[in-house]
C-alpha positions in Angstrom: -3.1 20.0 0.3 -2.8 16.6 -1.3 -0.2 14.2 -0.8 2.2 15.1 2.2 4.2 11.8 2.8 4.2 8.7 1.3 5.8 4.9 2.2 6.7 1.7 0.2 5.6 -0.3 3.1 6.0 -4.1 3.9 3.1 -6.4 5.0 4.9 -9.5 6.8 3.4 -10.3 9.9 6.8 -11.3 11.2 7.4 -7.4 12.0 4.9 -7.3 14.2 5.6 -10.8 17.1 3.9 -8.8 19.8 0.2 -9.4 18.3 0.7 -12.7 18.7 2.1 -12.1 22.6 5.6 -13.1 21.3 9.2 -11.2 21.6 11.4 -12.1 19.1 12.4 -9.7 16.7 12.6 -11.9 13.4 13.2 -9.2 10.6 14.7 -6.3 13.2 15.4 -4.0 10.1 12.5 -3.6 8.8 10.8 -3.6 12.1 13.3 -0.4 12.5 12.1 1.3 9.5 8.6 0.7 9.7 8.7 2.9 12.9 10.7 5.3 10.8 7.7 5.5 8.6 5.6 6.0 11.5 7.5 8.9 12.8 7.2 10.6 9.6 3.3 9.8 8.7 2.8 11.1 12.1 5.2 14.6 11.3 3.6 15.3 8.0 -0.2 14.9 9.8 -2.0 13.4 7.0 -5.8 13.6 7.7 -6.6 10.7 5.5 -4.4 7.4 4.3 -4.6 5.9 1.4 -3.7 2.6 1.3 -3.5 0.5 -2.1 -3.4 -3.5 -1.0 -2.5 -6.3 -3.4 -4.8 -8.9 -0.8 -7.9 -7.0 -0.4 -11.4 -7.4 -2.7 -10.2 -7.0 -6.5 -12.0 -6.5 -9.5 -10.9 -7.8 -12.8 -9.9 -5.1 -15.5 -10.9 -2.1 -12.9 -9.3 -0.4 -9.6 -11.7 -1.2 -6.8 -11.7 1.7 -4.3 -13.5 1.3 -1.0 -16.9 3.3 0.2 -18.1 1.7 3.0 -18.9 3.9 5.8 -16.1 2.3 8.3 -13.0 0.2 7.6 -12.2 -2.6 10.4 -9.5 -5.2 10.8 -7.8 -7.9 13.1 -3.7 -8.0 13.7 -3.9 -10.4 16.3 -4.6 -9.1 19.8 -4.9 -5.8 17.7 -8.4 -4.4 16.5 -8.6 -1.6 14.1 -11.7 0.8 13.1 -11.6 3.4 10.7 -13.9 5.7 9.2 -13.6 6.0 5.8 -13.0 8.8 3.7 -15.5 8.4 1.4 -15.7 12.3 -0.5 -12.2 11.3 -1.2 -13.0 7.8 -2.2 -15.9 9.0 -4.7 -13.4 11.9 -6.3 -10.7 9.2 -6.9 -13.4 7.1 -9.4 -14.7 10.3 -10.2 -10.9 12.0 -11.3 -10.0 7.8 -13.1 -13.6 8.1 -15.0 -12.6 11.3 -16.3 -9.1 10.8 -17.1 -10.2 7.1 -19.0 -8.9 4.6 -15.7 -11.3 2.1 -15.2 -12.3 2.2 -11.6 -15.3 1.1 -9.1 -16.3 1.8 -5.8 -16.8 -1.3 -3.4 -18.6 -1.6 0.1 -19.3 -4.8 2.1 -22.8 -5.3 4.0 -21.2 -7.3 7.2 -24.7 -7.2 9.1 -28.1 -7.9 8.1 -29.1 -4.8 10.2 -30.2 -1.6 8.1 -28.7 0.6 11.3 -25.1 -1.1 11.2 -23.9 0.8 8.1 -21.5 -1.0 5.5 -18.0 -1.8 6.6 -14.8 -2.6 4.8 -12.9 -6.0 5.7 -8.8 -5.2 6.6 -6.9 -7.3 5.0 -3.3 -7.3 6.4 -1.9 -5.6 3.4 -3.9 -2.7 5.5 -3.4 -3.9 8.9 -0.3 -4.3 9.4 1.4 -0.8 7.7 -1.5 0.9 9.5 -0.1 -0.6 12.8 2.9 1.8 12.3 1.1 4.4 10.0 -2.3 5.8 11.8 -3.6 2.9 14.0 -2.8 4.1 17.5 -3.1 8.1 16.9 -5.1 10.5 18.6 -7.3 11.7 16.5 -7.0 8.7 14.1 -6.8 9.7 10.0 -9.7 8.5 7.5 -8.4 5.4 5.3 -9.1 4.8 1.9 -8.5 1.2 0.9 -7.9 0.5 -2.6 -6.6 -2.6 -4.4 -5.0 -2.7 -8.5 -6.3 -5.3 -11.4 -3.2 -6.9 -12.6 -5.3 -7.7 -16.1 -4.6 -3.8 -16.5 -1.0 -2.8 -18.1 1.5 -1.6 -15.3 1.1 2.1 -17.5 -2.6 2.1 -16.1 -1.1 1.9 -12.8 0.6 4.4 -13.3 -2.7 6.8 -14.3 -4.4 5.5 -11.4 -1.7 7.0 -9.2 -2.0 9.9 -11.0 -5.9 10.1 -10.8 -5.7 9.4 -6.6 -3.0 12.3 -6.4 -5.1 14.5 -8.0 -8.0 14.0 -6.3 -6.6 14.4 -3.0 -5.2 17.9 -4.2 -8.7 18.8 -5.6 -10.8 17.9 -2.5 -8.1 19.7 0.0 -7.2 16.9 1.9 -3.7 16.1 3.3 -2.9 12.3 2.5 -0.3 10.1 3.0 0.3 7.4 0.7 1.1 4.3 1.3 2.0 1.1 -1.5 1.8 -1.9 0.5 4.2 -4.3 -0.5 6.3 -7.5 -0.2 9.1 -8.2 -2.7 10.2 -11.6 -4.0 8.5 -14.8 -2.5 10.3 -17.2 -4.1 13.7 -17.3 -2.2 13.5 -20.3 -0.3 10.3 -23.0 -0.2 7.7 -21.6 1.6 4.2 -20.3 0.8 5.7 -21.0 -2.9 8.5 -22.9 -4.8 11.9 -21.4 -4.9 13.2 -19.8 -8.1 16.6 -18.4 -9.0 14.3 -15.4 -10.4 13.9 -13.9 -6.4 17.6 -12.6 -6.2 17.4 -10.3 -9.9 14.1 -9.3 -8.9 14.9 -8.0 -5.9 18.4 -6.4 -7.2 16.5 -4.6 -9.4 13.6 -3.2 -7.0 16.6 -2.3 -4.9 18.3 -0.3 -7.7 15.0 1.2 -8.4 14.5 2.4 -4.9 17.7 3.4 -4.6 17.6 5.3 -7.5 14.2 7.1 -7.0 13.5 5.8 -10.4 10.0 4.3 -9.7 9.1 4.3 -13.3 11.6 2.0 -14.3 9.5 -0.6 -13.7 7.5 -0.2 -16.7 10.5 -2.2 -18.0 11.1 -4.8 -15.6 11.2 -8.7 -16.9 7.8 -9.8 -16.2 8.8 -13.4 -16.9 11.1 -13.3 -14.3 8.4 -11.2 -11.9 6.3 -14.5 -12.4 8.7 -16.5 -10.9 10.1 -14.3 -8.0 6.4 -13.6 -7.4 6.6 -10.2 -5.6 3.4 -8.6 -5.0 4.0 -5.1 -5.4 4.8 -4.2 -8.4 1.9 -2.7 -9.4 1.4 -0.6 -6.1 4.5 0.7 -6.3 4.0 2.2 -9.6 0.8 3.5 -8.9 3.0 5.7 -6.1 5.4 6.4 -9.3 2.1 8.2 -11.3 1.2 9.9 -8.1 4.6 11.5 -7.6 4.3 12.6 -11.1 1.4 15.1 -9.8 2.6 15.4 -6.4 6.2 15.4 -6.6 8.3 13.7 -3.8 11.7 12.6 -3.0 12.3 9.2 -1.6 15.0 7.5 0.7 15.5 3.7 0.5 15.6 2.8 4.6 16.1 -1.0 4.3 15.6 -4.5 2.5 15.6 -7.6 4.2 15.2 -11.1 3.0 14.5 -13.1 6.5 12.2 -15.7 5.5 11.1 -17.4 1.3 9.8 -13.9 1.2 11.8 -10.4 1.6 10.5 -6.8 2.2 11.7 -3.0 1.7 11.0 0.2 3.2 11.2 3.7 1.5 9.7 6.6 2.6 8.6 9.6 0.4 8.7 13.3 1.4 7.2 16.4 -0.7 10.2 17.4 -2.8 
């Protein structure tokens, strides 16, 4: 029990064109890799999918972990609805506090009706990976959603991942771990302005993936990161920490830069 599979998974909506009734494949390598991640997760049979996303509810100076009863979201025409694994969520935060890692539980009441319960909105950093890893399964897995704090150090991101893996093992859960991540966002003018640091930052990330050494990100040039604007350094480092408790081998599946941003897929299986 504990973490039984893992992924560095992109969350660019272009990999799910059918969500908006389109057929074109703008990023075919990434789509194929996402489908492979889905097959590997299904074969590992996780009871709970843990997703750490850069686009969810964030808290300054602390990791935020979902504690709502359910998590709901939309990916175009596709609706997603999951039960939240509140026991695991609470165990993660308790383990963080025991280990000196700042973490809080979060939930959102989306109705004035007290019988409606608490609902956690799923952002695209969750809905896109979950489209391939869990949303269509029967039975459907539970989820836990977390968001990192960029005010915390890179070493604290690693420590949070260790806490997640410890909590997964202590609760006896079979957990799939998704570090939701897009790479550099400044390859061309788009949502951000072009910057030449996008290519060297992506090259560094790819070398980390190929060498299966995610902890090398502790030494990345953060000035270049600010220029390149990847949104996943923090989530990836939490996965690196989880691997210290639950050893997993990584396999680099794909890299693609179809737009102003780039995407990479890495699969992880128990060592």
